[in-house]
ZAMARGU-4260 file (C-alpha; in steps of 0.2 Angstrom, whole numbers, plus 5000, padded with zeros to 4 digits):
<rodrens>
0) 4999/5001/5000 | 5013/5014/5006 | 5024/5006/4989 | 5006/5013/4978 | 5003/5029/4989
5) 5024/5031/4984 | 5022/5027/4965 | 5006/5040/4966 | 5015/5052/4970 | 5028/5053/4962
10) 5018/5052/4946 | 5008/5067/4950 | 5025/5074/4955 | 5031/5071/4938 | 5017/5079/4931
15) 5017/5094/4941 | 5035/5094/4935 | 5032/5092/4918 | 5020/5106/4919 | 5034/5118/4926
20) 5044/5111/4910 | 5033/5117/4900 | 5030/5134/4907 | 5049/5136/4907 | 5051/5133/4889
25) 5037/5144/4882 | 5047/5158/4893 | 5064/5153/4883 | 5058/5153/4868 | 5048/5169/4874
30) 5063/5177/4877 | 5073/5169/4862 | 5061/5180/4852 | 5061/5192/4860 | 5081/5193/4860
35) 5079/5191/4841 | 5068/5205/4839 | 5079/5216/4849 | 5094/5212/4839 | 5084/5216/4821
40) 5081/5232/4829 | 5097/5233/4835 | 5104/5230/4818 | 5092/5243/4811 | 5100/5256/4821
45) 5116/5251/4818 | 5115/5253/4801 | 5104/5271/4804 | 5119/5277/4810 | 5129/5272/4799
50) 5119/5282/4783 | 5118/5297/4800 | 5136/5297/4801 | 5139/5298/4781 | 5124/5315/4779
55) 5133/5321/4795 | 5149/5320/4786 | 5144/5324/4767 | 5136/5339/4781 | 5154/5344/4787
60) 5160/5345/4769 | 5150/5355/4761 | 5151/5367/4778 | 5170/5369/4772 | 5167/5369/4754
65) 5157/5384/4756 | 5169/5394/4771 | 5183/5394/4758
</rodrens>
């Protein structure tokens, strides 16, 4: 009888742990998606930054040319 109780408890505990593992997997998956999205945003910002640097350099060159 004690063995059956232990086995039943063990089965319930396994179900609980599996459920908790599923929750953690979903959290990890969501975090992974957020990280990919942030990396994409960062890449876009890097591209924008490079464009602005080029535009700034062009404007500086034009200003220097006009001063001469």
